[in-house]
C-alpha positions in Angstrom: -1.4 38.8 22.1 0.4 39.1 18.8 3.1 36.7 17.5 5.6 37.2 14.9 6.7 35.0 12.0 10.4 34.2 11.3 10.8 37.3 9.3 9.3 39.5 11.8 5.7 39.9 10.4 2.8 40.2 13.0 0.4 37.4 13.0 -3.0 37.9 14.8 -3.0 35.0 17.1 -1.9 34.3 20.8 -1.1 30.7 20.3 2.6 29.9 19.6 1.7 26.6 18.2 -0.3 28.3 15.5 2.8 30.1 14.4 5.0 27.1 14.4 2.4 25.4 12.1 2.3 28.3 9.8 6.0 28.4 9.5 6.3 24.8 8.8 3.4 24.9 6.3 5.0 27.9 4.6 8.5 26.0 4.2 6.6 23.0 2.5 4.7 25.4 0.2 7.8 27.4 -0.6 9.7 24.1 -1.5 6.5 22.6 -3.0 7.0 19.4 -0.9 4.6 17.2 0.8 1.2 18.5 2.0 1.3 21.9 3.7 -2.6 21.7 4.0 -2.3 18.6 6.4 0.2 20.6 8.5 -1.9 23.7 8.7 -5.4 22.3 9.1 -4.9 20.9 12.6 -3.6 24.3 13.8 -6.8 25.9 12.5 -9.0 23.4 14.2 -7.3 24.3 17.5 -7.2 28.0 16.7 -10.1 28.8 14.6 -9.5 32.6 14.9 -6.0 32.4 13.4 -6.5 34.9 10.6 -3.2 34.3 8.9 -3.7 30.7 9.0 -7.0 31.0 7.1 -5.5 33.3 4.5 -2.7 31.0 4.1 -5.2 28.1 3.5 -7.1 30.3 1.0 -3.9 30.9 -0.8 -3.1 27.3 -0.9 -6.3 26.6 -2.7 -5.8 29.6 -5.2 -2.4 28.6 -6.0 -3.8 25.4 -7.6 -5.2 27.5 -10.4 -8.1 25.0 -10.5 -11.6 26.1 -10.4 -12.6 23.0 -8.5 -11.1 24.2 -5.3 -12.6 27.7 -5.3 -15.4 26.7 -2.8 -12.7 25.6 -0.3 -10.8 29.1 -0.9 -14.0 30.9 -0.3 -14.8 29.1 2.8 -11.2 29.9 4.3 -11.7 33.6 3.4 -15.1 33.6 5.2 -13.4 31.9 8.3 -10.9 34.8 8.2 -13.4 37.3 7.9 -15.4 35.7 10.9 -12.3 35.7 13.3 -12.6 37.3 16.7 -9.1 38.3 16.4 -8.7 41.8 14.9 -6.6 41.4 11.7 -3.6 43.8 11.4 -3.2 45.9 8.3 -0.9 43.6 6.4 -3.6 40.7 6.9 -6.5 43.0 5.8 -4.6 44.0 2.8 -3.8 40.3 1.9 -7.3 39.3 2.7 -8.7 42.0 0.2 -6.5 40.7 -2.6 -7.4 37.1 -2.2 -11.1 37.6 -2.0 -10.9 39.5 -5.3 -9.0 36.5 -6.7 -11.5 34.0 -5.3 -14.3 35.9 -6.8 -12.7 35.5 -10.3 -10.6 38.4 -11.0 -7.1 37.3 -10.9 -5.9 40.2 -12.8 -7.2 42.7 -10.4 -6.1 40.6 -7.5 -2.7 40.6 -8.8 -2.6 44.4 -8.9 -3.7 44.5 -5.4 -0.9 42.1 -4.4 1.5 44.3 -6.3 0.8 47.2 -3.8 0.7 44.8 -0.8 4.0 43.6 -1.4 5.5 47.1 -1.9 4.1 47.8 1.6 5.1 44.4 3.0 8.2 43.1 1.0 9.1 40.5 3.6 5.7 38.7 3.3 7.2 35.5 2.0 3.9 33.7 1.4 2.3 36.5 -0.7 5.6 36.8 -2.7 5.5 33.2 -3.7 1.8 33.3 -4.3 1.9 36.4 -6.5 5.0 34.9 -8.3 2.7 32.0 -9.3 -0.1 34.5 -10.3 2.4 36.4 -12.5 3.3 33.2 -14.2 -0.3 32.2 -14.9 -1.1 35.7 -16.1 1.9 35.7 -18.5 3.6 38.6 -16.8 7.3 37.6 -17.5 8.8 40.7 -16.4 7.1 40.7 -13.1 8.3 37.3 -12.6 11.7 38.9 -12.3 11.0 42.4 -11.2 8.6 41.6 -8.3 11.2 39.7 -6.5 13.9 42.3 -7.4 11.7 44.9 -5.7 11.8 42.7 -2.4 15.3 41.8 -2.3 16.9 44.8 -0.7 14.5 44.4 2.2 15.9 41.0 2.9 19.3 39.8 4.3 21.1 36.6 3.3 20.6 35.4 6.9 16.8 35.6 6.9 14.6 32.5 7.0 13.5 31.7 3.5 15.8 34.0 1.8 16.9 31.1 -0.6 13.6 30.7 -1.9 13.7 34.4 -3.1 16.8 33.4 -5.1 15.0 30.6 -6.7 12.1 32.7 -7.7 14.4 35.4 -9.0 16.2 32.8 -11.1 13.0 31.7 -12.8 12.1 35.4 -13.4 15.4 36.0 -14.9 15.1 32.9 -17.2 11.6 34.1 -18.4 13.3 37.5 -19.2 16.0 35.6 -21.3 18.9 36.4 -18.7 20.0 32.7 -18.9 23.5 33.0 -17.4 22.3 35.0 -14.3 19.2 32.7 -13.9 21.4 29.6 -14.0 24.0 31.1 -11.4 21.1 32.2 -9.1 19.3 28.9 -9.3 22.6 27.1 -8.3 23.1 29.5 -5.4 19.6 28.9 -4.2 20.1 25.3 -4.3 23.5 25.4 -2.6 21.6 27.2 0.3 18.8 24.6 0.1 18.9 21.4 -2.0 15.2 21.0 -1.5 14.2 24.1 -3.3 12.2 22.5 -6.1 11.6 25.9 -7.8 15.2 26.4 -8.1 15.5 23.0 -9.6 12.8 24.0 -12.1 14.3 27.4 -12.9 17.6 25.7 -14.2 15.7 23.2 -16.0 14.0 26.0 -17.9 17.5 27.5 -18.7 18.6 24.2 -20.2 15.4 23.8 -22.2 15.6 27.6 -23.6 19.3 27.1 -24.5 18.6 23.7 -26.2 21.2 22.1 -23.8 19.8 18.7 -24.1 22.3 16.7 -22.3 22.7 19.1 -19.5 18.9 19.1 -19.1 18.6 15.2 -19.2 21.4 15.0 -16.6 20.1 17.9 -14.4 16.7 16.2 -14.0 18.4 12.7 -13.5 21.0 13.6 -10.9 18.7 13.2 -7.7 15.2 12.9 -8.6 14.4 11.9 -4.9 14.4 15.8 -4.3 11.4 16.3 -6.4 10.0 13.2 -7.7 8.0 12.1 -4.8 5.3 14.1 -2.7 6.2 17.3 -4.7 3.8 19.6 -6.4 6.2 20.0 -9.5 6.8 16.1 -10.0 4.7 16.1 -13.1 6.0 19.2 -14.3 9.7 18.4 -13.9 9.1 15.0 -15.7 7.4 17.1 -18.4 10.7 19.1 -18.8 12.6 15.9 -18.9 10.3 14.6 -21.7 10.9 17.8 -23.8 14.6 17.1 -23.6 14.1 13.5 -24.9 11.9 14.9 -27.8 14.8 17.2 -28.7 16.8 14.0 -29.0 13.9 12.6 -31.2 13.7 10.0 -28.5 9.8 9.4 -28.6 10.0 6.2 -26.8 11.5 7.8 -23.7 9.1 10.6 -23.9 6.1 8.2 -24.1 7.5 6.1 -21.2 7.7 9.1 -18.9 4.2 10.1 -19.9 2.8 6.7 -19.0 5.0 6.5 -15.8 4.8 10.0 -14.4 2.6 12.3 -16.3 -0.6 10.5 -17.3 -3.2 11.8 -14.9 -4.5 9.9 -11.9 -7.6 10.6 -9.7 -5.8 13.1 -7.6 -4.3 15.2 -10.6 -5.0 18.8 -10.5 -5.6 21.1 -13.5 -1.9 22.1 -13.9 -0.9 18.3 -14.1 -3.5 18.0 -16.8 -2.0 20.8 -18.6 1.4 19.2 -18.8 -0.3 15.9 -20.1 -2.1 17.7 -22.8 1.2 19.7 -23.9 3.2 16.6 -24.1 0.8 14.6 -26.1 0.1 17.4 -28.4 3.8 17.8 -29.0 4.3 14.1 -29.7 1.3 14.4 -32.1 3.0 17.2 -33.9 5.9 14.8 -34.5 3.6 12.2 -35.9 3.4 9.8 -33.0 0.3 7.9 -32.5 -1.0 8.8 -29.0 -4.8 8.4 -29.8 -5.5 5.9 -26.7 -3.8 8.4 -24.3 -6.0 11.3 -25.4 -9.0 9.4 -24.6 -8.2 8.8 -21.1 -6.8 12.4 -20.7 -10.0 13.9 -22.2 -12.0 11.9 -19.7 -10.0 13.4 -17.0 -10.6 17.0 -18.3 -14.3 16.3 -18.4 -14.3 15.4 -14.7 -12.3 18.5 -14.0 -15.1 20.7 -15.6 -14.0 24.1 -14.5 -14.2 26.1 -17.7 -13.9 29.9 -17.6 -11.5 30.0 -14.6 -8.1 30.0 -16.6 -7.6 30.6 -20.3 -4.3 28.7 -19.8 -6.2 25.7 -18.6 -9.0 25.8 -21.0 -6.9 25.8 -24.0 -5.0 22.9 -22.8 -8.3 21.1 -22.2 -9.4 21.9 -25.6 -6.1 20.3 -27.0 -7.2 16.9 -25.2 -10.8 17.0 -26.5 -9.6 17.7 -30.1 -7.0 15.0 -29.7 -9.6 12.6 -28.3 -12.1 13.7 -31.2 -15.1 14.7 -28.8 -17.1 17.2 -30.8 -19.8 17.6 -28.2 -17.5 18.3 -25.4 -15.5 20.7 -27.7 -18.8 22.8 -28.2 -19.3 22.9 -24.4 -15.9 24.4 -23.8 -16.4 26.8 -26.8 -19.6 27.9 -25.2 -18.1 28.3 -21.8 -15.1 30.4 -23.1 -17.4 32.6 -25.2 -19.4 33.4 -22.2 -16.4 34.6 -20.1 -17.1 38.5 -19.6 -15.3 40.9 -21.9 -13.9 42.5 -18.7 -12.2 39.2 -17.8 -8.6 39.8 -16.5 -6.7 37.8 -18.9 -6.4 39.5 -22.2 -6.1 36.3 -24.1 -9.7 35.4 -23.4 -10.4 37.4 -26.4 -8.0 35.4 -28.4 -8.8 32.0 -26.8 -11.7 31.4 -29.5 -9.2 32.0 -32.3 -6.6 29.6 -30.7 -9.1 26.9 -30.2 -10.6 27.3 -33.6 -7.0 26.7 -34.9 -6.5 23.7 -32.8 -9.7 22.3 -34.2 -8.7 23.1 -37.7 -5.3 21.2 -37.1 -7.3 18.2 -35.7 -9.5 18.3 -38.7 -6.5 18.3 -41.2 -7.1 21.9 -42.3 -3.5 22.8 -41.7 -3.4 25.8 -44.0 -6.3 27.4 -42.1 -4.8 26.6 -38.8 -1.5 28.3 -39.8 -3.5 31.4 -41.0 -5.2 31.6 -37.7 -2.1 31.2 -35.5 0.2 33.6 -37.4 -1.4 36.8 -36.0 -1.3 35.4 -32.5 2.3 34.6 -32.3 3.8 38.1 -31.6 1.9 38.5 -28.3 1.3 34.9 -26.7 2.4 36.1 -23.3 -1.2 37.0 -22.3 -2.0 33.1 -22.8 -0.1 32.5 -19.5 2.5 30.0 -18.5 6.3 30.0 -19.4 8.1 30.6 -22.6 8.5 26.9 -22.8 5.0 26.2 -22.4 3.8 29.0 -24.8 6.3 27.7 -27.4 3.5 25.0 -28.3 1.6 27.6 -30.2 4.7 28.4 -32.4 5.4 24.6 -32.9 1.8 24.1 -33.9 2.0 26.8 -36.4 5.2 25.6 -37.9 3.9 22.1 -38.3 0.7 23.4 -39.7 2.7 25.4 -42.3 4.6 22.2 -43.2 1.6 19.9 -43.4 -0.3 22.6 -45.4 2.4 23.0 -48.0 3.5 26.5 -47.1 7.2 26.2 -47.3 8.0 29.8 -47.0 6.1 30.1 -43.7 7.4 26.9 -42.3 11.0 28.2 -43.1 10.3 31.6 -41.5 8.9 30.0 -38.3 11.9 27.7 -38.2 14.4 30.5 -38.7 12.5 32.5 -35.9 12.8 29.6 -33.4 16.5 28.9 -34.2 17.3 32.6 -33.9 15.7 32.8 -30.4 17.7 30.0 -29.2 20.1 31.5 -26.7 23.8 30.4 -26.5 24.9 28.3 -23.5 27.5 29.5 -21.1 31.1 28.1 -21.5 31.6 24.7 -20.1 34.1 25.9 -17.5 31.8 28.5 -16.1 29.1 26.1 -15.9 31.2 23.6 -14.0 32.1 26.2 -11.4 28.5 26.7 -10.9 27.9 23.1 -10.4 30.7 22.8 -7.9 29.0 25.2 -5.6 25.9 22.8 -5.5 27.9 19.7 -5.1 
């Protein structure tokens, strides 16, 4: 017997309880709340042949972008392959893509998911998982266009439609369509105030437009929606800290770091990324964060998953340089150099140069740092992450130019950043958007 999910997709199981757990776990994953793994695991124990459930569990693991959870992802894929239930075409297509991802080729997996979603545009789990992969791979236009491809196959009444709007809002923001992004993010939140990704999309708009007061207010209105038991809690606090930095309020940014960003035992790699990025920005501003670097570098050493994500590895290198750990820096350099030339992320080829620049900055060789970074600036997308995250490379080059005495380069980079700052939408229009959410 075959059951169907809330969007009409066939699931290879004869147990309605498995489908109910699948839907509940999917909603938690879409909203980045609580623990979808804890919801899905009991269903898999009761229904070990639930193919889509095992694929969902594998996707949860892969979405962490953390090499430590690869064994769990592979185990889930093996369980799906061993199921006595014959998987349908959609499940086979999805499984093939996830297997390639778990085997280490996220780029090829992303291309397989590209076709999967053309054939199955109502596969909400695959949509969000691929949206996350697009972000990690630096595919800014696909953050927008992948969701755009699917929208016509959905109706506003479909379960989960609001999550598509939140994802589309973020994609629009990453393509510099800020007014549309803000409007769509507000619409997504009007449909579902617990859509953390939509909250995050609007926060990105405020960051990229330099709307400091709006950004601080936005992330302070009702933090209960994302502050506790939420996968984006650390990241949204990072966004709030960036707005405090724009105000030159280093004390507030440091307080946020200590309270909500500094890693704990359960922190995943992307949480450590936010911690590294904030401490490095503070260091660029001359703030003494040496003691914090030591604790963060120790946590990165425990994570020890070099070669899985160039985005993660470069942020790990920031912490090791900040903490002054030459032996560990050498370990990281060797691991990155050993990544095959066929690796999917094009920036693996540039990672060594970027890390050399980071080390030069840490050693006070600022002119050399700026010289290394300048050729990388036009094409940082392949580094992965968002515009706001990749902005750290530009900020480092600019500060290296200043400290290295290259006034012309500093002025050129400062002017470039100012010219890229997008204008905000008129206050009246902004108020109309906010009233729709209130």
